[in-house]
FIMILO-982523 format. One record per residue (C-alpha): residue in three letters; x, z, y; residue number from 1. Coordinates in nm, 4 decimals. Example, Ala and Ser with C-alpha at 12.3 -4.5 7.8 and 13.67 -1.06 7.14 Angstrom:
# residues 2
pt residu:ALA | x:1.2300 | z:0.7800 | y:-0.4500 | num:1
pt residu:SER | x:1.3670 | z:0.7140 | y:-0.1060 | num:2
//
This chain:
# residues 117
pt residu:MET | x:2.3361 | z:5.8976 | y:9.1848 | num:1
pt residu:ASN | x:2.5117 | z:5.8486 | y:8.8516 | num:2
pt residu:THR | x:2.5138 | z:5.5167 | y:8.6652 | num:3
pt residu:LYS | x:2.2482 | z:5.6299 | y:8.4166 | num:4
pt residu:GLY | x:2.0203 | z:5.7286 | y:8.7037 | num:5
pt residu:LEU | x:2.0818 | z:5.4010 | y:8.8864 | num:6
pt residu:ARG | x:2.0035 | z:5.2043 | y:8.5711 | num:7
pt residu:ARG | x:1.6731 | z:5.3884 | y:8.5283 | num:8
pt residu:GLN | x:1.5907 | z:5.3376 | y:8.8973 | num:9
pt residu:LYS | x:1.6425 | z:4.9601 | y:8.8691 | num:10
pt residu:ILE | x:1.4254 | z:4.9426 | y:8.5577 | num:11
pt residu:ARG | x:1.1619 | z:5.1563 | y:8.7314 | num:12
pt residu:TYR | x:1.1443 | z:4.9204 | y:9.0292 | num:13
pt residu:ARG | x:1.1243 | z:4.6182 | y:8.7982 | num:14
pt residu:ILE | x:0.8315 | z:4.7734 | y:8.6115 | num:15
pt residu:ARG | x:0.6519 | z:4.8751 | y:8.9327 | num:16
pt residu:LYS | x:0.6652 | z:4.5175 | y:9.0643 | num:17
pt residu:ARG | x:0.4315 | z:4.4151 | y:8.7824 | num:18
pt residu:VAL | x:0.2362 | z:4.7334 | y:8.7053 | num:19
pt residu:ALA | x:-0.0257 | z:4.8622 | y:8.9490 | num:20
pt residu:GLY | x:-0.3333 | z:5.0762 | y:8.8942 | num:21
pt residu:GLU | x:-0.6814 | z:5.0389 | y:9.0385 | num:22
pt residu:THR | x:-0.9780 | z:5.2778 | y:9.0448 | num:23
pt residu:GLN | x:-1.1264 | z:5.1423 | y:8.7210 | num:24
pt residu:LYS | x:-0.7886 | z:5.0820 | y:8.5518 | num:25
pt residu:PRO | x:-0.5391 | z:5.3398 | y:8.6841 | num:26
pt residu:ARG | x:-0.1678 | z:5.3580 | y:8.6087 | num:27
pt residu:LEU | x:-0.0595 | z:5.6193 | y:8.3528 | num:28
pt residu:SER | x:0.2773 | z:5.7292 | y:8.4874 | num:29
pt residu:VAL | x:0.5190 | z:5.9405 | y:8.2814 | num:30
pt residu:PHE | x:0.7924 | z:6.1708 | y:8.4096 | num:31
pt residu:ARG | x:1.0279 | z:6.3321 | y:8.1619 | num:32
pt residu:SER | x:1.2606 | z:6.6186 | y:8.2480 | num:33
pt residu:ASN | x:1.4898 | z:6.7963 | y:8.0044 | num:34
pt residu:ALA | x:1.2436 | z:7.0803 | y:7.9549 | num:35
pt residu:ALA | x:0.9004 | z:6.9299 | y:8.0255 | num:36
pt residu:ILE | x:0.6982 | z:6.6086 | y:8.0356 | num:37
pt residu:TYR | x:0.4340 | z:6.5124 | y:8.2893 | num:38
pt residu:ALA | x:0.1652 | z:6.2424 | y:8.2963 | num:39
pt residu:GLN | x:-0.0467 | z:6.1236 | y:8.5885 | num:40
pt residu:LEU | x:-0.3307 | z:5.8761 | y:8.6259 | num:41
pt residu:ILE | x:-0.2717 | z:5.7067 | y:8.9620 | num:42
pt residu:ASP | x:-0.4938 | z:5.4792 | y:9.1711 | num:43
pt residu:ASP | x:-0.2377 | z:5.2692 | y:9.3607 | num:44
pt residu:VAL | x:-0.4983 | z:5.1048 | y:9.5850 | num:45
pt residu:LYS | x:-0.5994 | z:5.4391 | y:9.7411 | num:46
pt residu:GLY | x:-0.2642 | z:5.6039 | y:9.6715 | num:47
pt residu:VAL | x:-0.4139 | z:5.9081 | y:9.4967 | num:48
pt residu:THR | x:-0.3600 | z:6.0895 | y:9.1697 | num:49
pt residu:ILE | x:-0.6850 | z:6.0920 | y:8.9716 | num:50
pt residu:ALA | x:-0.5780 | z:6.3295 | y:8.6936 | num:51
pt residu:SER | x:-0.2612 | z:6.4908 | y:8.5656 | num:52
pt residu:ALA | x:-0.1336 | z:6.6806 | y:8.2625 | num:53
pt residu:SER | x:0.1945 | z:6.8455 | y:8.1773 | num:54
pt residu:SER | x:0.3635 | z:7.0466 | y:7.9064 | num:55
pt residu:LYS | x:0.3597 | z:7.3439 | y:8.1446 | num:56
pt residu:GLU | x:-0.0213 | z:7.3844 | y:8.1299 | num:57
pt residu:LYS | x:-0.1175 | z:7.7180 | y:7.9722 | num:58
pt residu:ASP | x:-0.2933 | z:7.5813 | y:7.6633 | num:59
pt residu:ILE | x:-0.0108 | z:7.3347 | y:7.5874 | num:60
pt residu:ALA | x:0.2751 | z:7.5741 | y:7.6717 | num:61
pt residu:ALA | x:0.1281 | z:7.8283 | y:7.4271 | num:62
pt residu:GLN | x:0.1707 | z:7.5801 | y:7.1389 | num:63
pt residu:LYS | x:0.4752 | z:7.5934 | y:6.9193 | num:64
pt residu:GLY | x:0.6531 | z:7.2740 | y:6.8204 | num:65
pt residu:THR | x:0.9184 | z:7.0221 | y:6.9083 | num:66
pt residu:LYS | x:0.9271 | z:6.8396 | y:7.2418 | num:67
pt residu:VAL | x:0.7909 | z:6.5273 | y:7.0699 | num:68
pt residu:GLU | x:0.4919 | z:6.7199 | y:6.9287 | num:69
pt residu:ILE | x:0.4248 | z:6.8810 | y:7.2683 | num:70
pt residu:SER | x:0.4379 | z:6.5340 | y:7.4298 | num:71
pt residu:LYS | x:0.1633 | z:6.4170 | y:7.1969 | num:72
pt residu:LEU | x:-0.0535 | z:6.7101 | y:7.3123 | num:73
pt residu:VAL | x:0.0080 | z:6.6129 | y:7.6762 | num:74
pt residu:GLY | x:-0.1049 | z:6.2573 | y:7.5945 | num:75
pt residu:GLN | x:-0.4226 | z:6.3871 | y:7.4319 | num:76
pt residu:SER | x:-0.4842 | z:6.6149 | y:7.7312 | num:77
pt residu:ILE | x:-0.4552 | z:6.3338 | y:7.9889 | num:78
pt residu:ALA | x:-0.6830 | z:6.1156 | y:7.7724 | num:79
pt residu:ARG | x:-0.9442 | z:6.3921 | y:7.7544 | num:80
pt residu:LYS | x:-0.9375 | z:6.4318 | y:8.1335 | num:81
pt residu:ALA | x:-0.9652 | z:6.0549 | y:8.1834 | num:82
pt residu:ILE | x:-1.2627 | z:6.0241 | y:7.9471 | num:83
pt residu:GLU | x:-1.4393 | z:6.3066 | y:8.1365 | num:84
pt residu:LEU | x:-1.3910 | z:6.1039 | y:8.4563 | num:85
pt residu:GLY | x:-1.5299 | z:5.7913 | y:8.2861 | num:86
pt residu:ILE | x:-1.1970 | z:5.6084 | y:8.2569 | num:87
pt residu:LYS | x:-1.1283 | z:5.4280 | y:7.9296 | num:88
pt residu:ASP | x:-0.8635 | z:5.1706 | y:8.0301 | num:89
pt residu:CYS | x:-0.5284 | z:5.2206 | y:8.2012 | num:90
pt residu:VAL | x:-0.1901 | z:5.0541 | y:8.2390 | num:91
pt residu:PHE | x:0.1136 | z:5.2380 | y:8.1010 | num:92
pt residu:ASP | x:0.4124 | z:5.3020 | y:8.3288 | num:93
pt residu:ARG | x:0.7105 | z:5.4378 | y:8.1359 | num:94
pt residu:SER | x:0.9054 | z:5.4912 | y:8.4612 | num:95
pt residu:GLY | x:1.2275 | z:5.3372 | y:8.3353 | num:96
pt residu:TYR | x:1.2483 | z:5.5552 | y:8.0242 | num:97
pt residu:LEU | x:1.2918 | z:5.3895 | y:7.6858 | num:98
pt residu:TYR | x:0.9655 | z:5.3588 | y:7.4920 | num:99
pt residu:HIS | x:1.0985 | z:5.5965 | y:7.2311 | num:100
pt residu:GLY | x:1.0738 | z:5.9624 | y:7.1376 | num:101
pt residu:ARG | x:0.8753 | z:6.1744 | y:7.3834 | num:102
pt residu:VAL | x:0.7486 | z:5.8807 | y:7.5912 | num:103
pt residu:LYS | x:0.6187 | z:5.7009 | y:7.2799 | num:104
pt residu:SER | x:0.4661 | z:6.0231 | y:7.1503 | num:105
pt residu:LEU | x:0.2787 | z:6.0767 | y:7.4784 | num:106
pt residu:ALA | x:0.1470 | z:5.7186 | y:7.4651 | num:107
pt residu:ASP | x:0.0344 | z:5.7613 | y:7.1030 | num:108
pt residu:GLY | x:-0.1422 | z:6.0873 | y:7.1917 | num:109
pt residu:ALA | x:-0.3228 | z:5.9176 | y:7.4816 | num:110
pt residu:ARG | x:-0.4338 | z:5.6337 | y:7.2516 | num:111
pt residu:GLU | x:-0.5608 | z:5.8835 | y:6.9930 | num:112
pt residu:GLY | x:-0.7501 | z:6.0595 | y:7.2716 | num:113
pt residu:GLY | x:-0.9392 | z:5.7394 | y:7.3509 | num:114
pt residu:LEU | x:-0.7420 | z:5.5678 | y:7.6289 | num:115
pt residu:GLN | x:-0.6737 | z:5.1966 | y:7.5899 | num:116
pt residu:PHE | x:-0.3647 | z:5.0226 | y:7.7287 | num:117
//
């Protein structure tokens, strides 16, 4: 793995030591690739994914805009799914990415959608 990847991996492990999700307060995990962005609500006690959203979903992929704007839509989508499941609170896991750009946009979209973290 390259040095940038190793750096992110170390940060990721450091974050995961402190951040864990339960059934009532799941972990909102973000994965960012060059082309897409993904978000999952994870219950770490049971080890299951409660809900997920990505920029590859049909309704989001049909939208035109920058990656940052699309990320905001993904955040709103995961928030909508969480609210339908009766989840209002979560803990945010940025997965070693800087809280900047697409990751921040996704978090802002989730907050606008009604999630609290």
